[in-house]
C-alpha positions, 0 to 999 in steps of 0.5 A: 386559194383555198376554203373550208365547207362543210356539210352537215349530217343531214344534208348533201352538196352539190358540186357544180362546175362551170354550171354542170352538175359534177358529184355529191359530196355527203356530209363531212368537212371539205377543204376545196381549190378554187382559183378562177371561180369556176365550181360553185357548191349548193347545200341542200337540207335531206330535211326538206325530202323534194329536191327541187333543182332545174338540173334534176335531170343532170343529176338524176341520170349522172347517178350520184342520187343512187341509194340515196334519194328516190326517183320517179319518172312519170310519163303520160299514162303514170301517176305517183302517189308518195307519202312522207313519214306514214303520212300521204303526202301528194298525187304527181302529175308526169315528170321528173321527181326526187326525194332524200331517203335515209332521214325520212321514211319515204314511200312511193307508188306508180299509179298506171291509168288503165282504169279511168275510175281510181280505186286504192286503199288508201281513197279518203287520205290521198283526195286530201293530199298536195294536187288531189284537186287538181289529177281528181274528180270526186263524186258521189252517188246519194244513198238510194241512187244508182250511178251510171256511168259513161266515158267518151260516151260509152256506158261502162259500169252501174255504181253502187251508193258511196264517194268514187273518184276518176282520172281529169283529162283521161276522158270525157267521165258522165255520172248520172244518178237516178234515184232508185225510191218510190216516187209519185207521179200526178197528171192533173185536168186531163179533158177527155171526150168519152166514147158518147163524147162527154167530156170527163176532167180527170186527174191520173194519181200514181206512183213508180220505181225506177227499175232499170237505171241504165234504161232510163237513162239511155232511151230516154233523157227523161224517163219520168216526163216519158212516164208522164205523157204515157199516162196522159195516153193509157187514161185517153184510150182507157176512157175515149173506148167507155161510155161516160154512164160506165165512167160514172159507176167506176167512178162511184165504185172508187169512192166506196173503196177511197181512203176516207170511206174504207182506211187505208189506200189499196193499190189497182192492179187494173192500171199499169203504166209500165214502158218498157222504154222508160226503164222504170217499172210502175206501181199501180193507179192509187 
């Protein structure tokens, strides 16, 4: 028995015999004889650019898609980027894919995962595409901060403020954000014995700025807390060797030069809280 098959200009026909792919029919009208029902023909539209089929591996291996479709076969260390009609469409994980050409403008790019950080001229459009959230981890470094990047526990680089994307499942990524602005530090209510056994209650107030972001996150788990402890020790060391009368004279001199009596605050260069172990540079006490 003969029957007619019509493949329209924007379609292809996939021919199967006994369930196995045989060949591809171009647009046109075909007279087919199939008395035993061994042949089946599936009509697929090129208007839908993605060819998704359970026998895609056999169809691609046959060579029937050559010149008609773009075939991507992505390894474990590769990802695919797909643009359709000049607009980004999808990020592809490892696997085999095929997209019809001719009817739609198709552009593809294969990315080798040499670096865990993803950088691309069309990054923002790519991050908004299909599968991007599942394959890419997006992290931001705020203004006036530094981003210290570690991969698998090893330091990689220090990042400037901005947005960054990292491939998922390519190592343990940690981005430590370090504030580079000047910050206030107050150590209140320190009861300290002077050299002549007089108890003084002191409050230390000052400011600091991180000078080395890498040391600030690698030498100590909390740079500000480490600096706080160093200030406590510095206050105790300075007052513990002084007599109470000297402390009172110093207190009187500070009052005479305080903001209330002398205008804007002046930084005291005699007091330095800097400790290289903290990775911070301190501003002198005020």
